[in-house]
N, CA, C, O and the ligand as a Tripos MOL2 file, in Angstrom:
@<TRIPOS>MOLECULE
protein
  289   287    73     0     0
PROTEIN
NO_CHARGES

@<TRIPOS>ATOM
      1 N         -52.2200  -14.9660   79.0640 N.3       1 MET1
      2 CA        -52.3760  -16.4160   78.8430 C.3       1 MET1
      3 C         -51.9190  -16.7680   77.4270 C.2       1 MET1
      4 O         -52.4330  -16.2380   76.4420 O.2       1 MET1
      5 N         -50.9540  -17.6640   77.3490 N.am      2 VAL2
      6 CA        -50.4330  -18.0780   76.0410 C.3       2 VAL2
      7 C         -51.2630  -19.2470   75.5180 C.2       2 VAL2
      8 O         -51.4730  -20.2320   76.2260 O.2       2 VAL2
      9 N         -51.7270  -19.1350   74.2940 N.am      3 THR3
     10 CA        -52.5500  -20.1930   73.7210 C.3       3 THR3
     11 C         -51.6850  -21.3420   73.2110 C.2       3 THR3
     12 O         -50.4750  -21.2040   73.0280 O.2       3 THR3
     13 N         -52.3420  -22.4760   72.9870 N.am      4 VAL4
     14 CA        -51.6310  -23.6480   72.4670 C.3       4 VAL4
     15 C         -51.0210  -23.3200   71.1130 C.2       4 VAL4
     16 O         -49.8950  -23.7150   70.8080 O.2       4 VAL4
     17 N         -51.7820  -22.5930   70.3120 N.am      5 GLU5
     18 CA        -51.2730  -22.2560   68.9880 C.3       5 GLU5
     19 C         -49.9920  -21.4290   69.0760 C.2       5 GLU5
     20 O         -49.0530  -21.6420   68.3090 O.2       5 GLU5
     21 N         -49.9610  -20.4950   70.0060 N.am      6 GLU6
     22 CA        -48.7700  -19.6600   70.1680 C.3       6 GLU6
     23 C         -47.5790  -20.4830   70.6440 C.2       6 GLU6
     24 O         -46.4440  -20.2540   70.2250 O.2       6 GLU6
     25 N         -47.8520  -21.4500   71.5300 N.am      7 GLN7
     26 CA        -46.7690  -22.3080   72.0230 C.3       7 GLN7
     27 C         -46.2080  -23.1780   70.9080 C.2       7 GLN7
     28 O         -44.9940  -23.3380   70.7780 O.2       7 GLN7
     29 N         -47.1120  -23.7410   70.1000 N.am      8 VAL8
     30 CA        -46.6840  -24.5920   68.9860 C.3       8 VAL8
     31 C         -45.8670  -23.7720   67.9950 C.2       8 VAL8
     32 O         -44.8150  -24.1980   67.5190 O.2       8 VAL8
     33 N         -46.3780  -22.5990   67.7060 N.am      9 ARG9
     34 CA        -45.7110  -21.7110   66.7640 C.3       9 ARG9
     35 C         -44.3150  -21.3140   67.2580 C.2       9 ARG9
     36 O         -43.3520  -21.3350   66.4900 O.2       9 ARG9
     37 N         -44.2120  -20.9590   68.5180 N.am     10 ALA10
     38 CA        -42.9360  -20.5410   69.0980 C.3      10 ALA10
     39 C         -41.9330  -21.6910   69.0740 C.2      10 ALA10
     40 O         -40.7480  -21.4880   68.8090 O.2      10 ALA10
     41 N         -42.4200  -22.8960   69.3540 N.am     11 LEU11
     42 CA        -41.5460  -24.0710   69.3590 C.3      11 LEU11
     43 C         -40.9790  -24.3290   67.9590 C.2      11 LEU11
     44 O         -39.7850  -24.5810   67.8040 O.2      11 LEU11
     45 N         -41.8300  -24.2640   66.9620 N.am     12 ILE12
     46 CA        -41.4040  -24.5090   65.5800 C.3      12 ILE12
     47 C         -40.4170  -23.4300   65.1230 C.2      12 ILE12
     48 O         -39.4360  -23.7230   64.4410 O.2      12 ILE12
     49 N         -40.6850  -22.2070   65.4990 N.am     13 GLU13
     50 CA        -39.8030  -21.1090   65.0850 C.3      13 GLU13
     51 C         -38.4490  -21.2090   65.7740 C.2      13 GLU13
     52 O         -37.4240  -20.8430   65.1980 O.2      13 GLU13
     53 N         -38.4470  -21.7030   67.0020 N.am     14 ARG14
     54 CA        -37.2010  -21.8660   67.7370 C.3      14 ARG14
     55 C         -36.3230  -22.9180   67.0730 C.2      14 ARG14
     56 O         -35.1000  -22.7840   67.0430 O.2      14 ARG14
     57 N         -36.9470  -23.9600   66.5440 N.am     15 LEU15
     58 CA        -36.2170  -25.0710   65.9390 C.3      15 LEU15
     59 C         -35.7620  -24.7780   64.5130 C.2      15 LEU15
     60 O         -34.9020  -25.4760   63.9750 O.2      15 LEU15
     61 N         -36.3360  -23.7540   63.9090 N.am     16 SER16
     62 CA        -36.0230  -23.4100   62.5250 C.3      16 SER16
     63 C         -34.5170  -23.2980   62.3080 C.2      16 SER16
     64 O         -33.8440  -22.6990   63.1470 O.2      16 SER16
     65 N         -33.9440  -23.8470   61.2140 N.am     17 PRO17
     66 CA        -34.6300  -24.4540   60.0660 C.3      17 PRO17
     67 C         -34.8780  -25.9620   60.2020 C.2      17 PRO17
     68 O         -35.2020  -26.6270   59.2180 O.2      17 PRO17
     69 N         -34.7280  -26.4960   61.4060 N.am     18 GLU18
     70 CA        -34.9940  -27.9200   61.6140 C.3      18 GLU18
     71 C         -36.5000  -28.1760   61.6080 C.2      18 GLU18
     72 O         -37.3050  -27.2780   61.8540 O.2      18 GLU18
     73 N         -36.8570  -29.4430   61.3170 N.am     19 SER19
     74 CA        -38.2670  -29.8310   61.2860 C.3      19 SER19
     75 C         -38.6260  -30.6180   62.5380 C.2      19 SER19
     76 O         -37.7530  -31.2140   63.1690 O.2      19 SER19
     77 N         -39.8910  -30.6240   62.8960 N.am     20 ILE20
     78 CA        -40.3500  -31.3790   64.0600 C.3      20 ILE20
     79 C         -41.6910  -32.0380   63.7350 C.2      20 ILE20
     80 O         -42.5200  -31.4620   63.0300 O.2      20 ILE20
     81 N         -41.8960  -33.2620   64.2600 N.am     21 CYS21
     82 CA        -43.1370  -33.9780   63.9790 C.3      21 CYS21
     83 C         -44.1970  -33.6750   65.0460 C.2      21 CYS21
     84 O         -43.8950  -33.1300   66.1080 O.2      21 CYS21
     85 N         -45.4190  -34.0350   64.7410 N.am     22 ASP22
     86 CA        -46.5290  -33.7550   65.6530 C.3      22 ASP22
     87 C         -46.3420  -34.4020   67.0200 C.2      22 ASP22
     88 O         -46.6550  -33.8100   68.0530 O.2      22 ASP22
     89 N         -45.8190  -35.6440   67.0060 N.am     23 ASP23
     90 CA        -45.6380  -36.3580   68.2730 C.3      23 ASP23
     91 C         -44.6760  -35.6150   69.1920 C.2      23 ASP23
     92 O         -44.9270  -35.4840   70.3900 O.2      23 ASP23
     93 N         -43.5680  -35.1280   68.6220 N.am     24 CYS24
     94 CA        -42.5810  -34.4260   69.4370 C.3      24 CYS24
     95 C         -43.1120  -33.0850   69.9310 C.2      24 CYS24
     96 O         -42.7890  -32.6470   71.0350 O.2      24 CYS24
     97 N         -43.9220  -32.4450   69.1110 N.am     25 ILE25
     98 CA        -44.5400  -31.1900   69.5480 C.3      25 ILE25
     99 C         -45.4420  -31.4790   70.7470 C.2      25 ILE25
    100 O         -45.4260  -30.7520   71.7400 O.2      25 ILE25
    101 N         -46.2280  -32.5530   70.6390 N.am     26 ALA26
    102 CA        -47.1440  -32.9200   71.7200 C.3      26 ALA26
    103 C         -46.3880  -33.2300   73.0040 C.2      26 ALA26
    104 O         -46.7860  -32.8010   74.0870 O.2      26 ALA26
    105 N         -45.2860  -33.9830   72.8750 N.am     27 VAL27
    106 CA        -44.4900  -34.3550   74.0480 C.3      27 VAL27
    107 C         -43.8640  -33.1140   74.6780 C.2      27 VAL27
    108 O         -43.9200  -32.9240   75.8930 O.2      27 VAL27
    109 N         -43.2720  -32.2800   73.8420 N.am     28 ARG28
    110 CA        -42.5800  -31.0850   74.3290 C.3      28 ARG28
    111 C         -43.5000  -30.0980   75.0340 C.2      28 ARG28
    112 O         -43.1280  -29.4840   76.0340 O.2      28 ARG28
    113 N         -44.6940  -29.9570   74.5030 N.am     29 LEU29
    114 CA        -45.6170  -28.9810   75.0760 C.3      29 LEU29
    115 C         -46.5570  -29.6180   76.0970 C.2      29 LEU29
    116 O         -47.3690  -28.9360   76.7230 O.2      29 LEU29
    117 N         -46.4320  -30.9380   76.2540 N.am     30 GLY30
    118 CA        -47.2690  -31.5970   77.2380 C.3      30 GLY30
    119 C         -48.7280  -31.6530   76.8260 C.2      30 GLY30
    120 O         -49.6140  -31.6900   77.6790 O.2      30 GLY30
    121 N         -48.9820  -31.6590   75.5400 N.am     31 LEU31
    122 CA        -50.3640  -31.7410   75.0830 C.3      31 LEU31
    123 C         -50.8880  -33.1410   75.3460 C.2      31 LEU31
    124 O         -50.2110  -34.1370   75.0880 O.2      31 LEU31
    125 N         -52.0820  -33.1950   75.8560 N.am     32 LEU32
    126 CA        -52.6560  -34.4880   76.2120 C.3      32 LEU32
    127 C         -52.9710  -35.3190   74.9820 C.2      32 LEU32
    128 O         -52.7860  -36.5360   74.9820 O.2      32 LEU32
    129 N         -53.4340  -34.6770   73.9610 N.am     33 MET33
    130 CA        -53.8210  -35.4340   72.7760 C.3      33 MET33
    131 C         -52.9810  -35.0720   71.5730 C.2      33 MET33
    132 O         -52.8040  -33.9000   71.2400 O.2      33 MET33
    133 N         -52.4660  -36.1080   70.9280 N.am     34 ARG34
    134 CA        -51.6670  -35.9120   69.7400 C.3      34 ARG34
    135 C         -52.4940  -35.1990   68.6730 C.2      34 ARG34
    136 O         -51.9620  -34.4140   67.8880 O.2      34 ARG34
    137 N         -53.7860  -35.4740   68.6490 N.am     35 GLU35
    138 CA        -54.6650  -34.8660   67.6580 C.3      35 GLU35
    139 C         -54.6860  -33.3440   67.7920 C.2      35 GLU35
    140 O         -54.8750  -32.6210   66.8140 O.2      35 GLU35
    141 N         -54.4930  -32.8880   69.0000 N.am     36 HIS36
    142 CA        -54.4850  -31.4550   69.2360 C.3      36 HIS36
    143 C         -53.2810  -30.8210   68.5390 C.2      36 HIS36
    144 O         -53.4120  -29.7910   67.8770 O.2      36 HIS36
    145 N         -52.1110  -31.4390   68.6910 N.am     37 ALA37
    146 CA        -50.9030  -30.9400   68.0400 C.3      37 ALA37
    147 C         -51.0670  -31.0230   66.5350 C.2      37 ALA37
    148 O         -50.6550  -30.1240   65.8010 O.2      37 ALA37
    149 N         -51.6660  -32.1010   66.0880 N.am     38 ASN38
    150 CA        -51.8820  -32.3150   64.6570 C.3      38 ASN38
    151 C         -52.7370  -31.2040   64.0610 C.2      38 ASN38
    152 O         -52.4500  -30.7020   62.9740 O.2      38 ASN38
    153 N         -53.7790  -30.8270   64.7750 N.am     39 ARG39
    154 CA        -54.6630  -29.7620   64.2970 C.3      39 ARG39
    155 C         -53.9170  -28.4310   64.2260 C.2      39 ARG39
    156 O         -54.0720  -27.6640   63.2760 O.2      39 ARG39
    157 N         -53.1020  -28.1730   65.2540 N.am     40 GLN40
    158 CA        -52.3430  -26.9190   65.2780 C.3      40 GLN40
    159 C         -51.3570  -26.8350   64.1280 C.2      40 GLN40
    160 O         -51.2300  -25.7910   63.4890 O.2      40 GLN40
    161 N         -50.6510  -27.9430   63.8600 N.am     41 THR41
    162 CA        -49.6550  -27.8890   62.7900 C.3      41 THR41
    163 C         -50.3240  -27.7610   61.4290 C.2      41 THR41
    164 O         -49.7830  -27.1310   60.5210 O.2      41 THR41
    165 N         -51.5140  -28.3680   61.2890 N.am     42 ARG42
    166 CA        -52.2120  -28.2430   60.0040 C.3      42 ARG42
    167 C         -52.6590  -26.8120   59.7790 C.2      42 ARG42
    168 O         -52.6400  -26.3170   58.6520 O.2      42 ARG42
    169 N         -53.0620  -26.1490   60.8520 N.am     43 GLU43
    170 CA        -53.4600  -24.7470   60.7230 C.3      43 GLU43
    171 C         -52.2550  -23.8720   60.3830 C.2      43 GLU43
    172 O         -52.3330  -22.9800   59.5380 O.2      43 GLU43
    173 N         -51.1360  -24.1490   61.0600 N.am     44 LEU44
    174 CA        -49.9300  -23.3680   60.8220 C.3      44 LEU44
    175 C         -49.3860  -23.5790   59.4120 C.2      44 LEU44
    176 O         -48.8420  -22.6620   58.7960 O.2      44 LEU44
    177 N         -49.5450  -24.8190   58.9090 N.am     45 ALA45
    178 CA        -49.0240  -25.1550   57.5870 C.3      45 ALA45
    179 C         -49.6810  -24.3140   56.5140 C.2      45 ALA45
    180 O         -49.1190  -24.1450   55.4320 O.2      45 ALA45
    181 N         -50.8580  -23.7840   56.7910 N.am     46 GLY46
    182 CA        -51.5510  -22.9600   55.8130 C.3      46 GLY46
    183 C         -51.0810  -21.5120   55.8510 C.2      46 GLY46
    184 O         -51.4510  -20.7020   55.0010 O.2      46 GLY46
    185 N         -50.2630  -21.2000   56.8480 N.am     47 LEU47
    186 CA        -49.7840  -19.8260   56.9840 C.3      47 LEU47
    187 C         -48.4680  -19.6220   56.2520 C.2      47 LEU47
    188 O         -47.6940  -20.5590   56.0530 O.2      47 LEU47
    189 N         -48.2360  -18.3950   55.8610 N.am     48 ASP48
    190 CA        -47.0050  -18.0490   55.1790 C.3      48 ASP48
    191 C         -45.8110  -18.2710   56.1060 C.2      48 ASP48
    192 O         -45.8380  -17.8870   57.2760 O.2      48 ASP48
    193 N         -44.7610  -18.8970   55.5640 N.am     49 GLY49
    194 CA        -43.5530  -19.0800   56.3580 C.3      49 GLY49
    195 C         -43.4150  -20.4650   56.9520 C.2      49 GLY49
    196 O         -42.3360  -20.8380   57.4120 O.2      49 GLY49
    197 N         -44.5150  -21.2490   56.9480 N.am     50 PHE50
    198 CA        -44.4570  -22.6010   57.4900 C.3      50 PHE50
    199 C         -44.6730  -23.6100   56.3710 C.2      50 PHE50
    200 O         -45.4480  -23.3690   55.4450 O.2      50 PHE50
    201 N         -43.9850  -24.7370   56.4640 N.am     51 GLU51
    202 CA        -44.2310  -25.7710   55.4690 C.3      51 GLU51
    203 C         -44.2830  -27.1440   56.1310 C.2      51 GLU51
    204 O         -43.5400  -27.4450   57.0650 O.2      51 GLU51
    205 N         -45.1970  -27.9630   55.6040 N.am     52 ARG52
    206 CA        -45.4240  -29.3020   56.1150 C.3      52 ARG52
    207 C         -45.0020  -30.2710   55.0220 C.2      52 ARG52
    208 O         -45.4160  -30.1440   53.8690 O.2      52 ARG52
    209 N         -44.1730  -31.2430   55.3960 N.am     53 ARG53
    210 CA        -43.6810  -32.1870   54.3930 C.3      53 ARG53
    211 C         -43.1790  -33.4460   55.0860 C.2      53 ARG53
    212 O         -43.1290  -33.5260   56.3130 O.2      53 ARG53
    213 N         -42.8070  -34.4320   54.2630 N.am     54 ILE54
    214 CA        -42.2390  -35.6590   54.7970 C.3      54 ILE54
    215 C         -40.7330  -35.4780   54.8800 C.2      54 ILE54
    216 O         -40.0670  -35.2550   53.8690 O.2      54 ILE54
    217 N         -40.1980  -35.5780   56.1040 N.am     55 ASP55
    218 CA        -38.7610  -35.3880   56.3020 C.3      55 ASP55
    219 C         -38.3940  -35.9900   57.6620 C.2      55 ASP55
    220 O         -39.2590  -36.4620   58.3990 O.2      55 ASP55
    221 N         -37.1010  -35.9660   57.9780 N.am     56 ALA56
    222 CA        -36.6510  -36.4870   59.2680 C.3      56 ALA56
    223 C         -36.9050  -35.4520   60.3590 C.2      56 ALA56
    224 O         -36.5490  -34.2820   60.2200 O.2      56 ALA56
    225 N         -37.5260  -35.9030   61.4450 N.am     57 CYS57
    226 CA        -37.7680  -35.0280   62.5920 C.3      57 CYS57
    227 C         -36.4410  -34.7820   63.3090 C.2      57 CYS57
    228 O         -35.6750  -35.7160   63.5440 O.2      57 CYS57
    229 N         -36.1740  -33.5280   63.6520 N.am     58 ALA58
    230 CA        -34.9070  -33.1730   64.2930 C.3      58 ALA58
    231 C         -34.8280  -33.7090   65.7190 C.2      58 ALA58
    232 O         -33.7320  -33.8290   66.2670 O.2      58 ALA58
    233 N         -35.9430  -34.0280   66.3190 N.am     59 ILE59
    234 CA        -35.9660  -34.4810   67.7030 C.3      59 ILE59
    235 C         -35.8720  -36.0020   67.8170 C.2      59 ILE59
    236 O         -34.9900  -36.5140   68.5060 O.2      59 ILE59
    237 N         -36.7740  -36.7320   67.1470 N.am     60 CYS60
    238 CA        -36.7980  -38.1910   67.2850 C.3      60 CYS60
    239 C         -36.1140  -38.9110   66.1230 C.2      60 CYS60
    240 O         -35.8770  -40.1170   66.1970 O.2      60 CYS60
    241 N         -35.7930  -38.1770   65.0420 N.am     61 GLY61
    242 CA        -35.0600  -38.7770   63.9330 C.3      61 GLY61
    243 C         -35.8890  -39.6190   62.9760 C.2      61 GLY61
    244 O         -35.3600  -40.1570   62.0040 O.2      61 GLY61
    245 N         -37.1760  -39.7340   63.2430 N.am     62 THR62
    246 CA        -38.0410  -40.5260   62.3860 C.3      62 THR62
    247 C         -38.4510  -39.7240   61.1490 C.2      62 THR62
    248 O         -38.7610  -38.5360   61.2360 O.2      62 THR62
    249 N         -38.4450  -40.3950   60.0030 N.am     63 THR63
    250 CA        -38.9060  -39.7340   58.7870 C.3      63 THR63
    251 C         -40.4130  -39.8850   58.7060 C.2      63 THR63
    252 O         -40.9310  -40.9920   58.5610 O.2      63 THR63
    253 N         -41.1030  -38.7790   58.8000 N.am     64 LYS64
    254 CA        -42.5530  -38.7670   58.8110 C.3      64 LYS64
    255 C         -43.0270  -37.3660   58.4630 C.2      64 LYS64
    256 O         -42.2350  -36.5260   58.0360 O.2      64 LYS64
    257 N         -44.3070  -37.1150   58.6440 N.am     65 LYS65
    258 CA        -44.8330  -35.7810   58.3490 C.3      65 LYS65
    259 C         -44.3650  -34.8130   59.4260 C.2      65 LYS65
    260 O         -44.6500  -34.9910   60.6100 O.2      65 LYS65
    261 N         -43.6500  -33.7970   58.9960 N.am     66 VAL66
    262 CA        -43.0970  -32.8100   59.9290 C.3      66 VAL66
    263 C         -43.4950  -31.4040   59.4850 C.2      66 VAL66
    264 O         -44.0220  -31.2020   58.3900 O.2      66 VAL66
    265 N         -43.2330  -30.4580   60.3510 N.am     67 ILE67
    266 CA        -43.4800  -29.0550   59.9920 C.3      67 ILE67
    267 C         -42.2420  -28.2580   60.3620 C.2      67 ILE67
    268 O         -41.5440  -28.5660   61.3280 O.2      67 ILE67
    269 N         -41.9910  -27.2470   59.5850 N.am     68 ARG68
    270 CA        -40.8670  -26.3660   59.9150 C.3      68 ARG68
    271 C         -41.1800  -24.9530   59.4830 C.2      68 ARG68
    272 O         -42.0680  -24.7040   58.6680 O.2      68 ARG68
    273 N         -40.4240  -24.0360   60.0560 N.am     69 HIS69
    274 CA        -40.5450  -22.6370   59.6870 C.3      69 HIS69
    275 C         -39.4630  -22.3740   58.6590 C.2      69 HIS69
    276 O         -38.2780  -22.5620   58.9340 O.2      69 HIS69
    277 N         -39.8650  -21.9420   57.4830 N.am     70 LYS70
    278 CA        -38.9060  -21.7370   56.4070 C.3      70 LYS70
    279 C         -37.9480  -20.6130   56.7330 C.2      70 LYS70
    280 O         -38.3720  -19.5180   57.1010 O.2      70 LYS70
    281 N         -36.6410  -20.8800   56.5990 N.am     71 PRO71
    282 CA        -35.6610  -19.8110   56.8390 C.3      71 PRO71
    283 C         -35.8020  -18.7260   55.7750 C.2      71 PRO71
    284 O         -36.0860  -19.0160   54.6130 O.2      71 PRO71
    285 N         -35.6050  -17.5090   56.1750 N.am     72 ARG72
    286 CA        -35.7580  -16.4170   55.2120 C.3      72 ARG72
    287 C         -34.5400  -16.3000   54.3070 C.2      72 ARG72
    288 O         -34.5000  -15.4310   53.4360 O.2      72 ARG72
    289 ZN        -40.3140  -36.3440   66.2320 Zn       73 ZN73
@<TRIPOS>BOND
     1     1     2 1
     2     2     3 1
     3     3     4 2
     4     3     5 am
     5     5     6 1
     6     6     7 1
     7     7     8 2
     8     7     9 am
     9     9    10 1
    10    10    11 1
    11    11    12 2
    12    11    13 am
    13    13    14 1
    14    14    15 1
    15    15    16 2
    16    15    17 am
    17    17    18 1
    18    18    19 1
    19    19    20 2
    20    19    21 am
    21    21    22 1
    22    22    23 1
    23    23    24 2
    24    23    25 am
    25    25    26 1
    26    26    27 1
    27    27    28 2
    28    27    29 am
    29    29    30 1
    30    30    31 1
    31    31    32 2
    32    31    33 am
    33    33    34 1
    34    34    35 1
    35    35    36 2
    36    35    37 am
    37    37    38 1
    38    38    39 1
    39    39    40 2
    40    39    41 am
    41    41    42 1
    42    42    43 1
    43    43    44 2
    44    43    45 am
    45    45    46 1
    46    46    47 1
    47    47    48 2
    48    47    49 am
    49    49    50 1
    50    50    51 1
    51    51    52 2
    52    51    53 am
    53    53    54 1
    54    54    55 1
    55    55    56 2
    56    55    57 am
    57    57    58 1
    58    58    59 1
    59    59    60 2
    60    59    61 am
    61    61    62 1
    62    62    63 1
    63    63    64 2
    64    63    65 am
    65    65    66 1
    66    66    67 1
    67    67    68 2
    68    67    69 am
    69    69    70 1
    70    70    71 1
    71    71    72 2
    72    71    73 am
    73    73    74 1
    74    74    75 1
    75    75    76 2
    76    75    77 am
    77    77    78 1
    78    78    79 1
    79    79    80 2
    80    79    81 am
    81    81    82 1
    82    82    83 1
    83    83    84 2
    84    83    85 am
    85    85    86 1
    86    86    87 1
    87    87    88 2
    88    87    89 am
    89    89    90 1
    90    90    91 1
    91    91    92 2
    92    91    93 am
    93    93    94 1
    94    94    95 1
    95    95    96 2
    96    95    97 am
    97    97    98 1
    98    98    99 1
    99    99   100 2
   100    99   101 am
   101   101   102 1
   102   102   103 1
   103   103   104 2
   104   103   105 am
   105   105   106 1
   106   106   107 1
   107   107   108 2
   108   107   109 am
   109   109   110 1
   110   110   111 1
   111   111   112 2
   112   111   113 am
   113   113   114 1
   114   114   115 1
   115   115   116 2
   116   115   117 am
   117   117   118 1
   118   118   119 1
   119   119   120 2
   120   119   121 am
   121   121   122 1
   122   122   123 1
   123   123   124 2
   124   123   125 am
   125   125   126 1
   126   126   127 1
   127   127   128 2
   128   127   129 am
   129   129   130 1
   130   130   131 1
   131   131   132 2
   132   131   133 am
   133   133   134 1
   134   134   135 1
   135   135   136 2
   136   135   137 am
   137   137   138 1
   138   138   139 1
   139   139   140 2
   140   139   141 am
   141   141   142 1
   142   142   143 1
   143   143   144 2
   144   143   145 am
   145   145   146 1
   146   146   147 1
   147   147   148 2
   148   147   149 am
   149   149   150 1
   150   150   151 1
   151   151   152 2
   152   151   153 am
   153   153   154 1
   154   154   155 1
   155   155   156 2
   156   155   157 am
   157   157   158 1
   158   158   159 1
   159   159   160 2
   160   159   161 am
   161   161   162 1
   162   162   163 1
   163   163   164 2
   164   163   165 am
   165   165   166 1
   166   166   167 1
   167   167   168 2
   168   167   169 am
   169   169   170 1
   170   170   171 1
   171   171   172 2
   172   171   173 am
   173   173   174 1
   174   174   175 1
   175   175   176 2
   176   175   177 am
   177   177   178 1
   178   178   179 1
   179   179   180 2
   180   179   181 am
   181   181   182 1
   182   182   183 1
   183   183   184 2
   184   183   185 am
   185   185   186 1
   186   186   187 1
   187   187   188 2
   188   187   189 am
   189   189   190 1
   190   190   191 1
   191   191   192 2
   192   191   193 am
   193   193   194 1
   194   194   195 1
   195   195   196 2
   196   195   197 am
   197   197   198 1
   198   198   199 1
   199   199   200 2
   200   199   201 am
   201   201   202 1
   202   202   203 1
   203   203   204 2
   204   203   205 am
   205   205   206 1
   206   206   207 1
   207   207   208 2
   208   207   209 am
   209   209   210 1
   210   210   211 1
   211   211   212 2
   212   211   213 am
   213   213   214 1
   214   214   215 1
   215   215   216 2
   216   215   217 am
   217   217   218 1
   218   218   219 1
   219   219   220 2
   220   219   221 am
   221   221   222 1
   222   222   223 1
   223   223   224 2
   224   223   225 am
   225   225   226 1
   226   226   227 1
   227   227   228 2
   228   227   229 am
   229   229   230 1
   230   230   231 1
   231   231   232 2
   232   231   233 am
   233   233   234 1
   234   234   235 1
   235   235   236 2
   236   235   237 am
   237   237   238 1
   238   238   239 1
   239   239   240 2
   240   239   241 am
   241   241   242 1
   242   242   243 1
   243   243   244 2
   244   243   245 am
   245   245   246 1
   246   246   247 1
   247   247   248 2
   248   247   249 am
   249   249   250 1
   250   250   251 1
   251   251   252 2
   252   251   253 am
   253   253   254 1
   254   254   255 1
   255   255   256 2
   256   255   257 am
   257   257   258 1
   258   258   259 1
   259   259   260 2
   260   259   261 am
   261   261   262 1
   262   262   263 1
   263   263   264 2
   264   263   265 am
   265   265   266 1
   266   266   267 1
   267   267   268 2
   268   267   269 am
   269   269   270 1
   270   270   271 1
   271   271   272 2
   272   271   273 am
   273   273   274 1
   274   274   275 1
   275   275   276 2
   276   275   277 am
   277   277   278 1
   278   278   279 1
   279   279   280 2
   280   279   281 am
   281   281   282 1
   282   282   283 1
   283   283   284 2
   284   283   285 am
   285   285   286 1
   286   286   287 1
   287   287   288 2
@<TRIPOS>SUBSTRUCTURE
     1 MET1         2 RESIDUE 1 A MET
     2 VAL2         6 RESIDUE 1 A VAL
     3 THR3        10 RESIDUE 1 A THR
     4 VAL4        14 RESIDUE 1 A VAL
     5 GLU5        18 RESIDUE 1 A GLU
     6 GLU6        22 RESIDUE 1 A GLU
     7 GLN7        26 RESIDUE 1 A GLN
     8 VAL8        30 RESIDUE 1 A VAL
     9 ARG9        34 RESIDUE 1 A ARG
    10 ALA10       38 RESIDUE 1 A ALA
    11 LEU11       42 RESIDUE 1 A LEU
    12 ILE12       46 RESIDUE 1 A ILE
    13 GLU13       50 RESIDUE 1 A GLU
    14 ARG14       54 RESIDUE 1 A ARG
    15 LEU15       58 RESIDUE 1 A LEU
    16 SER16       62 RESIDUE 1 A SER
    17 PRO17       66 RESIDUE 1 A PRO
    18 GLU18       70 RESIDUE 1 A GLU
    19 SER19       74 RESIDUE 1 A SER
    20 ILE20       78 RESIDUE 1 A ILE
    21 CYS21       82 RESIDUE 1 A CYS
    22 ASP22       86 RESIDUE 1 A ASP
    23 ASP23       90 RESIDUE 1 A ASP
    24 CYS24       94 RESIDUE 1 A CYS
    25 ILE25       98 RESIDUE 1 A ILE
    26 ALA26      102 RESIDUE 1 A ALA
    27 VAL27      106 RESIDUE 1 A VAL
    28 ARG28      110 RESIDUE 1 A ARG
    29 LEU29      114 RESIDUE 1 A LEU
    30 GLY30      118 RESIDUE 1 A GLY
    31 LEU31      122 RESIDUE 1 A LEU
    32 LEU32      126 RESIDUE 1 A LEU
    33 MET33      130 RESIDUE 1 A MET
    34 ARG34      134 RESIDUE 1 A ARG
    35 GLU35      138 RESIDUE 1 A GLU
    36 HIS36      142 RESIDUE 1 A HIS
    37 ALA37      146 RESIDUE 1 A ALA
    38 ASN38      150 RESIDUE 1 A ASN
    39 ARG39      154 RESIDUE 1 A ARG
    40 GLN40      158 RESIDUE 1 A GLN
    41 THR41      162 RESIDUE 1 A THR
    42 ARG42      166 RESIDUE 1 A ARG
    43 GLU43      170 RESIDUE 1 A GLU
    44 LEU44      174 RESIDUE 1 A LEU
    45 ALA45      178 RESIDUE 1 A ALA
    46 GLY46      182 RESIDUE 1 A GLY
    47 LEU47      186 RESIDUE 1 A LEU
    48 ASP48      190 RESIDUE 1 A ASP
    49 GLY49      194 RESIDUE 1 A GLY
    50 PHE50      198 RESIDUE 1 A PHE
    51 GLU51      202 RESIDUE 1 A GLU
    52 ARG52      206 RESIDUE 1 A ARG
    53 ARG53      210 RESIDUE 1 A ARG
    54 ILE54      214 RESIDUE 1 A ILE
    55 ASP55      218 RESIDUE 1 A ASP
    56 ALA56      222 RESIDUE 1 A ALA
    57 CYS57      226 RESIDUE 1 A CYS
    58 ALA58      230 RESIDUE 1 A ALA
    59 ILE59      234 RESIDUE 1 A ILE
    60 CYS60      238 RESIDUE 1 A CYS
    61 GLY61      242 RESIDUE 1 A GLY
    62 THR62      246 RESIDUE 1 A THR
    63 THR63      250 RESIDUE 1 A THR
    64 LYS64      254 RESIDUE 1 A LYS
    65 LYS65      258 RESIDUE 1 A LYS
    66 VAL66      262 RESIDUE 1 A VAL
    67 ILE67      266 RESIDUE 1 A ILE
    68 ARG68      270 RESIDUE 1 A ARG
    69 HIS69      274 RESIDUE 1 A HIS
    70 LYS70      278 RESIDUE 1 A LYS
    71 PRO71      282 RESIDUE 1 A PRO
    72 ARG72      286 RESIDUE 1 A ARG
    73 ZN73       289 GROUP 0 **** ****
């Protein structure tokens, strides 16, 4: 069983070095609540290799709070 956190993480890593916003993560993974995606990205942002910042989302093009996996 794949957890939501693993799905969010895999999605962000797949998009690297592009950034993605919480809304697009929620839509892509079919999460019912945007808050759920928001919580996951905040947890991931505290981990090494991920960064959360204001930038253009690669999916919807809106400049807002996004997360990305830093390229090595
Ligand atoms: Zn977006």
